[in-house]
N, C-alpha and C positions, 0 to 999 in steps of 0.2 A: 498585382504583386502577390505571390504565394505567402500564406501565413505560416508561421512556425510558433505554435503555442506551447509554452512551458508551464506545466502544472506542478506545483510544489506540494508534496505531502508534508504540510507544515510541522505537525507535531513529531513526525518521524525525524525530520531535520533538527528541530529545536531540542528534543530530548536527548539525542545523541551528542549534540554540541554541549548541552548542559553537563552530561556525564563526563565529558572530557575536561571541562572547566572545574567540575567538582572534585574529580579524582585526587588531585594533589593535596586537597585540603581535608580529605576524609581521615578520621581517626576512629578506629574500631567501628567502621561503617557509619559513623555519624559526622555531620557537618557542624562545626562549632558555630554558635550564634554570632560571634564577632567576625567570622569570615563569610557569613552568608551573603551580606550585601556586596562584598567584593566579587564573590562567585557569580551573583546575579548580574552585576555590572559587566563582568567579563563575558557572560553568556550573551547579553544583548549586543555587545560590540562584535562578538564572534559571529552571531547570527547575521548581523548587517554585512560583515565581511564575506560570509559564506554566500549570501544572496548576490552580492556584487560579483563574486567569483563565478557563480552560476550564470549570471547574465553575460559575463565576459566570455565564458567557455562556450555556451550554447547559442548565444546571439539570437534570442527570440524576437519576434515582432509583437507578441502578446505574452502576458504572464499573469498568473494568479496563485496566491498562497491559499490552500484549502485546509481548514481546521475541522476537527470533529465537532459534532453538536455537543452542547453541554448537558443534554439529557440522553438517557440510554436509547439506542436505536432499536429497530424492530427485532433484531436477533436475540435480544434479551427476553423479549416477549415469548418467542417460541422455544427458547432454550436458556433458562435462568443461569446455567453454569457457564455460559459463554464468557470467555476470558477470565474465568474464575482464578484467583490467585495471582493475577498479574499485578505488579507493583503500580500503585496509583501515582500520578504526577504529584510531586511535593507541592503543598499549598503555596509556598513562597515563590515557586516557579510559575504556578498557575496565575498568581497575582501579577506577574510580569508580562502576560500575554499582550496586553494593550500597548505596552512600551515596545515590544518586539514588532507588533503590527505597525506601529508608528514609524519605526526605522525602515521597515519594508516599504511603506508608502513613500518615504523620502527618496527611495530608489525607483519609484514609479510603479511598484507592485502592490496592488490592493489585496486585501484578505477577505475570505468568505468563511463565515461561521454559520453552517446550516442550522435550521431550527430543530431537526430531528434525525438527521442522517449522518452516517460516518463519512469521513473524508474520502475513503476508498470508493464509495458509491457515487459521490458527487464527481470525483475525478474520472471514474469509469464512464458516467453519463456524458460529461463534456468531451472526453476523449473520443468516444464513438461518434458523437455529433460532428465533431471537427473532421474526423477521419472519413466520414461519409461524404464530406464535401471535397475529398481528395486533398485536404490540407494536412500538415504535419504536426504531430504532438510529441513532446518529450515529457515523460513523467519523472520527476526527481524524487526517488524514494528507494529504500532498501527493502520494502515490503514485497515479499514474493507474490502476493495476490495479483499485483499488476502484470505479472508475466503472462497471465492468461489472456491479456489484451494485445499482446505483441502481433503486429502485422506490418505491412509495407509503410503505413503512415504513423504507427504508434511505436515509440521507443521508450525504454526505461533506462534511466541514468542513475548510477550509484555515485553520488557526489564525493563520498568519503574515500572511495578507491579510484575515483576519476575514470570510470569505465562504463560502457553500455552493457546492460544485462540482456544479451540478444539470444537468438535461437540456439546458437552454439553453446552459450552458457547454460541454457535450459537443458539441452541434450546431455551435456557433461554432468550436470548436477542431478537431474531427475530422470534421465534416460527416456524421455518422451518429447514430443513436439509441444509447443505452447497450447495448441488447441485440444490437447489431451490432459492438461494439468487439472482441470476441474474434475474429470473422472478419476485421475490419479489420487487427488487429495480426498475425494469423496470415499474412496476405498481405504486409504491409509489413515484418514483423519488428520488433524492438525493439533499437535500437543501445545503449541504456542498459544492457541486460542481455545484450548480445551474442547475441540471438536472431535467427536468419538470415532467415526469411521467404522470399518469392519474389523472386529477383533481377530487377530491372528494373521492379518494381511499387512505386510510391510511394503516399503517402497520398491524393493527389488521384485517381489512377487507381483505387485500391482502393475509395475512397468512391463513385466513379461506378459501378463494377461492382456494388457492393452495393446501390446505389440502383436500378439497372436490374434486377438478378437476385434480390436479396433475401438471398442467402446463398452461402457457398462451395459447399454441396451442389448448389444450383441452378445455380451457375456451371459446375461440372464437367459437368453434363448439358446445358448450353445448346448448341443446334444452330447458332445464329447468331453465336456468339462469334468475334471477330476472330481470324484465324489467328495473329497476332503474340502475342496474349494467351494463346491456347490453347497455343502453343509454350512460353511461359514457364511456364505452369502444369504442363504435362506434364514439363518439364525439372526442376522443383523439387517434385515430389510428396512426396519424402521430407522436404524442408525444411518443407513446408507441414504435414505430419503432426507433425513434431517441434515446430514452433513452437506448434501448438495444444496439445500436451502440456505444454510449458513454461509457456504463458500461462494455462492453465486453473487456477483456484483450487480447491483441494480444499474440499469442503463436508461431509465425513463423518469428520472427526477426532474420536475419543473424547475428550471434554473432562474428564470426571471431577469436575465440579462443577455446581451448580445456580445459577439466578439469585439465589436468596436469599444465596448465598455472596459475591456481589459487590454486595449492596445497600449503598448509602451510608448513613452515620449521618444521622439527621434533623438538618437544619441550622436553627439559630434564625433567624427573620426579622431582616434587618439594618435 
């Protein structure tokens, strides 16, 4: 029997659900203490319902909810400004992670909290391992980083909009194919994560360059490159190398478990 593995970017799912639950109770951007417990209760219940919906929609044979490590990953070592300025998870929500993991387990889905890696890297590693066995993977996330992994066996599903983020989506949004996204973002940087890129090269220019030359490697060796573009690339070689390091998803993390360990219990026909 062919496997269909669903990998859930847990904090991506939970934080978006929490934001929806919190919004009606916010006053001047603050959550009143007397409503905090209600919002947390609603969040736990909504997370359980969301996972149930995901399992019903995608009908996986295996599933795993992957969390970020509680310690900073290697990207902070090579670039201390990584994700600088991004809002931290509220401590009261962080304290609820065990409860959310418990309701996930009630639905048969275990959680993985790595010792030192981001969820993105763990999910990428497991996705590639499964895909190399010609088995199917669906990553549940709105994180654009996973679009770099798209292929015949790996899909990305946006639960909140109930749609697959496929090659057509990538072409319409980024004007390149998935296998060129790493080069695209290495050139443009990523403001969400404070990744620098090449100053003065935006998405339109980057996509045009990759369409014409195919890759950054070819771009560096191009003899007919416009002097203005060459000057920008030469000026930002260190940023370009750094951006690629930060954006590349690890695919070789030791996982310590097998597919059978995340197989879902057999579900009775409804």
